[in-house]
C-alpha positions as CSV (number, residue, x, y, z in Angstrom):
1,X,-0.1,0.1,0.1
2,X,2.9,2.6,0.9
3,X,4.3,2.1,-2.5
4,X,1.0,2.5,-4.2
5,X,0.8,5.7,-2.6
6,X,4.3,7.0,-3.1
7,X,3.8,6.7,-7.0
8,X,0.7,8.1,-6.9
9,X,2.5,11.0,-4.7
10,X,5.4,10.7,-7.2
11,X,3.2,11.1,-10.0
12,X,1.8,14.5,-8.6
13,X,4.9,15.8,-8.1
14,X,6.2,15.6,-11.5
15,X,2.7,16.7,-13.5
16,X,3.6,19.9,-11.4
17,X,7.4,19.5,-12.3
18,X,6.1,19.4,-16.0
19,X,3.8,22.3,-15.5
20,X,6.8,24.4,-14.7
21,X,8.7,23.2,-17.1
22,X,6.0,24.8,-19.8
23,X,4.7,28.1,-17.7
24,X,8.5,29.0,-16.8
25,X,9.7,30.2,-19.9
26,X,6.3,31.9,-20.9
27,X,7.1,33.8,-17.9
28,X,10.1,35.1,-18.4
29,X,9.1,36.0,-21.4
30,X,6.4,37.8,-20.7
31,X,8.4,39.6,-18.0
32,X,10.9,40.6,-20.8
33,X,8.4,41.9,-22.6
34,X,7.0,44.2,-19.7
35,X,10.7,45.4,-19.2
36,X,10.9,46.7,-23.1
37,X,7.4,47.7,-23.1
38,X,8.6,50.0,-20.1
39,X,11.5,51.2,-21.1
40,X,10.2,51.9,-24.7
41,X,7.3,54.0,-23.0
42,X,9.7,56.1,-20.6
43,X,12.2,56.7,-23.7
44,X,8.9,58.0,-25.9
45,X,8.4,60.6,-22.7
46,X,11.7,61.7,-23.8
47,X,11.2,62.5,-27.1
48,X,11.3,66.2,-28.1
49,X,8.9,67.9,-30.4
50,X,11.3,67.8,-33.5
51,X,12.0,64.4,-33.4
52,X,7.8,63.6,-32.3
53,X,7.3,65.4,-35.8
54,X,9.9,63.7,-37.7
55,X,8.2,60.1,-37.0
56,X,5.1,61.5,-37.3
57,X,3.8,61.1,-33.8
58,X,1.9,64.2,-31.9
59,X,3.0,65.1,-28.4
60,X,-0.1,64.5,-27.1
61,X,-0.3,60.7,-28.6
62,X,3.3,60.1,-27.5
63,X,2.1,61.6,-23.8
64,X,-0.4,59.2,-23.5
65,X,1.2,56.6,-24.9
66,X,3.9,57.0,-22.5
67,X,1.9,56.9,-19.4
68,X,0.4,54.0,-20.3
69,X,1.1,50.8,-17.7
70,X,4.2,48.5,-19.1
71,X,1.1,45.8,-18.6
72,X,-1.3,47.2,-20.8
73,X,0.1,46.0,-24.2
74,X,-3.2,45.1,-26.3
75,X,-2.6,45.1,-30.0
76,X,1.3,43.5,-29.3
77,X,2.2,40.3,-30.8
78,X,3.9,38.2,-28.0
79,X,4.6,35.3,-30.7
């Protein structure tokens, strides 16, 4: 009986480990994306009017985009 319980417990542990092996790379990737988005939005807030005009972005749009939270990434392709 004890060996069956151990086997069942081992199976559950393997399943959890397998789950972490699947989710951990996805989590790391998401954290890297969030870090990049935060950096890019911070840089966008620092651009002056001449640069924004050169790239065709209004000061209001840059300010709005630059102040969005890093986790607000609707529209980004994360594949």
